N, C-alpha and C positions, 0 to 999 in steps of 0.2 A: 483582600476582599474576595470571597468565593464567587466565581462567575455564575451568572444565570444562563445555563447552557441552552434552555429552551428559547430564550430571547435571542441568544447569539446564533442559534441555528436558523431562526427566522431571518436574521440579518444576512446570513450566508445565502439562504434561498433567494433573497431579494438581490443580493450582489451577483449571484450566478445568472439570474434572469436578466439583469441590466447588462452584464457583460456579454452574454450569449446573443443578445439582440443587436450588438454592435460588432462582435468579432465572430465571424463564421468559421465553422470547422475547428473551433478552439475549445470545445467543451472540456476535454480532459485537461488541457493546459490551464484553463481558468480555475478549475478545482484544485489543481496542483499548486498554482500560485497562491490561492487563498490559504491552503494548508501551510505552505511555506511562510506566508506572512504571519500566520498565527504562531508558527514555530520559531520565527525569528531567524530562519535559515536563508542563506543567499541562493539565488537562482541564476543559472547561466542558460541563455537562449542561443542556440546555434542555428543559423539559417541565412539564406541569401537576403539582400536588401529588398525592401518592399513587402515584407511579410507582417507588418504591423507590430513588430516587437516593441519599438519605443512607444507607440500609441497605446498598446496594452499596458505597458509599465506605468504610463501617466494616468491611465484610467484607474488602475489599482490605487494609486495615491489619492485620486479624487474621491474615492469611496471613504477616505478618512477625513476629507475636508481640511487637510493639513496644508499649511503654507510652507512647511519645512521640507521642501522638495528640492533635490539637486539633480540636475540633468546635464550630462556633458558627453560630447563626442571626442574621444581620444585619438590623437595621431602621434606619430613618432616625435613630433615637434612640440607637443603639449608640455608645458612647464608645470612644476609643482605649485607655483603661485595660482594657476588657473583652477586647480583642484582643491588645494588646502588653504588658499588665501594668501594675500601678500604679506611680506615681512613688515612688521610694525617699525616705522622709522623712529618713533619716539623711544621704543625699547632698544633699538639698535644703537641709539646715542648713549645708552647706558650699558653697552656691551652685552645686551640680551638679544638672542636671535629667536624672536617669538612671532608667530604668524597671527594675523587678524582673521579668525576663522568664521566669523559671522557671515551667513549667506553662502558658505562653502560646505563641502562634504563633511568635515568634522562636526558641523552643527546640524546636519540634516537628519531627519527621521526616516525619510524615504529617498532612495536614490536610484538613478538609472545611468549606467556607464556604457556607452556604445563603443564598440571596437576596443574592448578592454585590453586585449593582448597586444595592442600597438603602443601601450604605455611604456615609457623608458624606465630604467632601473631606479632612478631617483623617486619616481612616483610609486613604483612597485613595492619598494621597501616599506613605505608608509601604509600602502593599501593592505599588506599582509596582516598587520596588527589591527587595523580597523575591521577587516572582514572576520577575523577569528576571535580576537579578544575584545573587540569593540573599544579599543584604546588608540589614542593618537599622541605621538611623541612630539610635543610642541616645545622646541628648545630643550630646556632641562626638565620640563614638566611632562608628566604622564596624565593626559586628560581623558576621562571617560567620554565615549561618543554615544549620543542618544539614538544612533541608527537602529531602526526597527527592522528594516527590510531593504535589501539591495538586489536589484536585478541588473545583470550585465548581459551584453549581447556581443556576438562576434559573427562575422561572415565565414570564419574559418577557425579551426582548432589551433592551439598554440604550437609553435615550433619547438624542437628539442632544445630546451633552455631550462636550467635549474630553477631560476627565479620564476619563470612562467609556469613550470610544473608545480611549484609551491602555491602559486596563485590559483591555478586550476583546481588543486585539491581543496581549496577553501570553498568551492562551490559544490555543496552536497548534492543539490538537485540540478539536473541538466535535462534539457529538452530540445529536440530538433524540430524547428518550425519550418514548414514547407509552404509552397503556394497552394491556393485553393484548388480543389480537385473536381468538384461536382458542378454540373450545369446549373443546378438549383442555387448554389452559392453565388455563381456569377450573375444569375438573374436578380438575386436579392441584394447584391453588392452595391447597386446604384441607388438603393432606397433605404440605406441604413440611417438610423437616427444620429444626429450630430450635436444635439444639445448637451451641455455639461452634465456630468453625472452628479447626483445628489450625494451628500455625505451619508453613509450608511453605518459606518463603524466609528467608534471612538478609540483613542490610543490605549485606553484602559482595557479594551477587549483583548488585544494581544498580550498586554502585560499580565492581566489577570489569569488568562489561560496558561501562559508560560509559568506563572507562579504555582498554579494548581497542578501543572504537569509534574512538578518536583515531588509531589506526594503519590504519584502513580507508580505502581510496581509492574515489573515484567515477570510473569510467571515462568516457572521452569520449562514448561512445554514450549513456550514461545522462544526462550533462550536456546533451547535445543534445536528448534526449527531454524533459528538464525545460524547456529553453528554448523548444522548440516548443509545449509545453503552456502556458507563460507567454504566448507570442504568441497562441495560440488564445483564451486567456482575455481578453487585452487587446482582441482584436477584438470581443468581446462586452461590453467595458467592465467586466470583473472585474479589479480591481487588488489585488495583494498587496504588502505592504511587503518590503523586502530582508531584514529580520530574519526574517520568516516563511519566505521561500524558503530562507534559510540553515538555519533550524531543521528544515525538511522534510528537507534533506540529512542533518542530524544523526540524525533518526529512521531514515532509510534505513541509515546506517552502523551504528546500534545493532542493527537487524534483521540485517544482515550478520554482525556480531560474534556475535550470538546463535546463528547457524547455522554458526559456525566459518569464515566466509569473510573474506578480507582485501580483497575488492573488492565493491562493491554490484552486485546483479543486478536484473533487472526484478521479481523476486519479492519484493524488499524494499520495493517501492513500492505494494503493493496497497491500503494504507489511506489513500493520499494524498488522495482526494476529501474526507475528513473534516477535512482541514487547509486546505481552500481556501475554504469558504463563509463568508459574513457573515450570510446569512439562510437558514434551513432550506429554503425553497422553491428555493434556487439549487442544492441538491445534485444533483437529477436531471440538470440541464443540465451541471454540472461533471463528473459521473460519466460522462456520454456523451462529453464532450471527452477525458477521461482514458482511457476504454476504447478510443477510436479510436487514440490514440497508443500505448496498451499493445499493441493488436493488431499494429501496425506493428513495434514493438520485439520482440515475441514472434517474429514471422516472421524477423527478423534473428537472434535468439538461436538458433533451431533450424536455421539455415542449414547447419550441418555435417551434421545428420541428414536434413534435407529441404530441399535448396537450390532452392526453388521459383523464385527469381529467375533463376537461370542456365537452368533448363529453359524458363522463359517466354521468355527471349531467343532461345533456339534455335527454339522454336515460332513466334514472331513473325517471325523472320528468313526462315524458309522459307515461311511463309504469304504474305509479301510477294512472294516469287519464284515462288509456286505457278503462277500463270497462265502466266508465261514458260516455265517448265520443262515444264508440261503441253503447251503449244503446240509446243515443240520435239519432244517425244515424238510428238505427232500428225504433225508435218511429216515426221519421220523414217520413220514407218510408211507414209505415203502417197507417199514418195519425192520430196517437195518439194525444190527446189534451194536449197542453202545454201552459203555460202563455207566454205573450210576453217577460217578463223579463228572463224566462228560455231560450227561443229561442235566445234572443240576447246574453245572457251570453255564451251559448254553441257555437253560431256562431262565436263570438270573440275568444273563446278558440280553436275552430277548425282551424280558420285562423292562430292563433299563432302557433298551433301544426304543421300545414302544413308547414309554413315558417321555423320554427326551425328544424324540422326533415329533410326537403329537403336541407336546407343550411348546416346543420351539416353533413349529409350523403355525400353530394357531396364534401365538404371540406375534410372530413376524407378519402374518397375514393382517392382523388388526393394526399393527404399526404402519404397514404399507397403505392401508385404507386411509388412516389418519394423515399419512404423508401426502397422499393425493390431494386431500383437502387443503393441506398446508401449502402445496405448490400453487394453488389457485390465488393465494394472497402473497406470493413470494416477493414481488416488487416492493410492496409496503413493508414486508418483514425485513428485507435487505436494507431498505432505506433507514429503518430504525437502527440497524447495525452500523451504517455509515452513510451520512447524508451526502457525502461527496462522491459516492459510487457513480461511476460512469460506465456506459455500455452494460446496463442491467442484465441483458440477455446472456452475456458471458457468464454471469454468476448463477443465473437460473438454470443454465445448462449443467452446471456442476451439481446442483441439487437433483436434477433429473437423472444424471449418471448414478448418483447414490441410490435413487429408487430403482433404477434398472438393475444395479448390482444386487439390491435386496430381492428383486423378483427372480433373479437367477439363483440366488440361494434358496428361495422358497421352492423353486422347481427341483433343486437338488434334494431338499428334505422330502418333498412329496414323492419324487422318483425313487429315492432310497426306501421309503416306507412301502411303496407299491411293490418293489422288487422282493422285499423280505416278507411282507405280510399279505401280499396279493389283494390289496384293497386300498381305497382312498382314505385320507385322514379326514374324519368328520370335523366340521367347523373350521376347515382351512381352505374353503373355496375362495378363489380370487379371480377376478376378471383381468386377464393379462392384456386385453385389447384396449384398455383405457390409455 
C-alpha cells in the first residue's frame, strides 16, 4: 500500500513535539531515532548512565502503542534463556532443541538492550543474525523475526574482540548521548510531563515506507557525492564496510520516500555523519568532510535558480582578456597604428565582451534579487525539503553563503566592464548592503 506521506509527516511532527517536551537537549537524536525507526535500522547510543537512553527508547515504542516490546539489561552472566526464551521441555523430550520465544526478543517488534557489549559469545552469535538478517536460528529452524527497530546502549565502546566488532558493525546509526548542558534545561527538568505517551504511529507506517523506499532511485550525482566522501574518508584512514555504505543508501531512500520523492536528493543525506564514525571523537572530522561535499552538491542542486558556475566562467574569461582589451582601447584613443586584422579581431572581441558581461550581470542581478526574497522564507522552504531538519540556521547560512558568492561574482562582472568600457552596466544596479 502506497503510504500517505502528508499524514505520516503530521504524525512525525506530533511525535517530535511529544518527545521534545519530555527529553531536553535531544532534538537531533529524536529526529534521528524516528528516521531510524522508519528505515528499520538499528541504533546504538553511547553515553554515561543517567542520560535517559532507556527512557527514550521506551518512549519511542509507546508511540506505536505496541505490546511487543522487549527490554533487557545485559551482563556477562546473562544467559541465552533470558534473551531468546527457555528451551521447551516438551520438544526436548522429542530430541528437539527448540526455544519458547513468545515474550522474548525473537518475537519482539521493538527492543532495547542495555549494556549490549557485555553479552557473552552464546548471546552474540544469535544477535548477529537477528540484527542484520532479522532471522533467529531456533534449533534446526530458521525463523523470521518481526523486529522493526532495536536500540542498544552502552556506557563504553566495545573492546578489541572479533565478535564484538561484528556486532558493532550491525549498528549503522550511532549517537553519543551526554548530560544536559544548559541552565534552562536544568530548570525545566523538574517539571517534565510524566504521563504515558499516546499511540501516534501504526506498524504499517514503517512497513509501508520501507516498501515504498525500494522504488526510490539514487541519482548519479548523489552516488558520486557518496563516492567522493568515501575517498575523503579513506585519505584520512577512515574505512567503512560495504554493508554500511549500502545501508546508508537505504536510509537516504527511506527519507526520500517519507517526503514523497521517487529519487534521493541532497536533503535526504543530512544525518549521514552519525552513520560514519567508529569513535565519538571522529564525528567532528567526519562532519567537516561531509559538510564540504554537501556544500559542493548544494551549489550544483541550485544551479537552475542561481547558476554561479556559468557566471564565474564568464567573469574569469574576460578578466584574462582584460589587459589586452584595455590596451586596445587605449591604443585606439591615442591613434596608435594597428593592422586591419588586429582592429577587426579586437572589435569582435569587444562586442562579444560587452554582450556577455551585460547579459550576465543583468541576469545575475535579477537572480540575486529573487534569491533575497527566497531567503526570507528559507525555514519553510527547507522544511519542505526535509521535515526532520535540525538546527535550521546551519542550513540557512549555507544559502546565505551562496548569495554572497553570487554578489562577489556580480562585482567581478561589473568591475571588469568598468575597466574595459569605463562605465557602469545599465540595468545591473544592486544593493550590496542588504
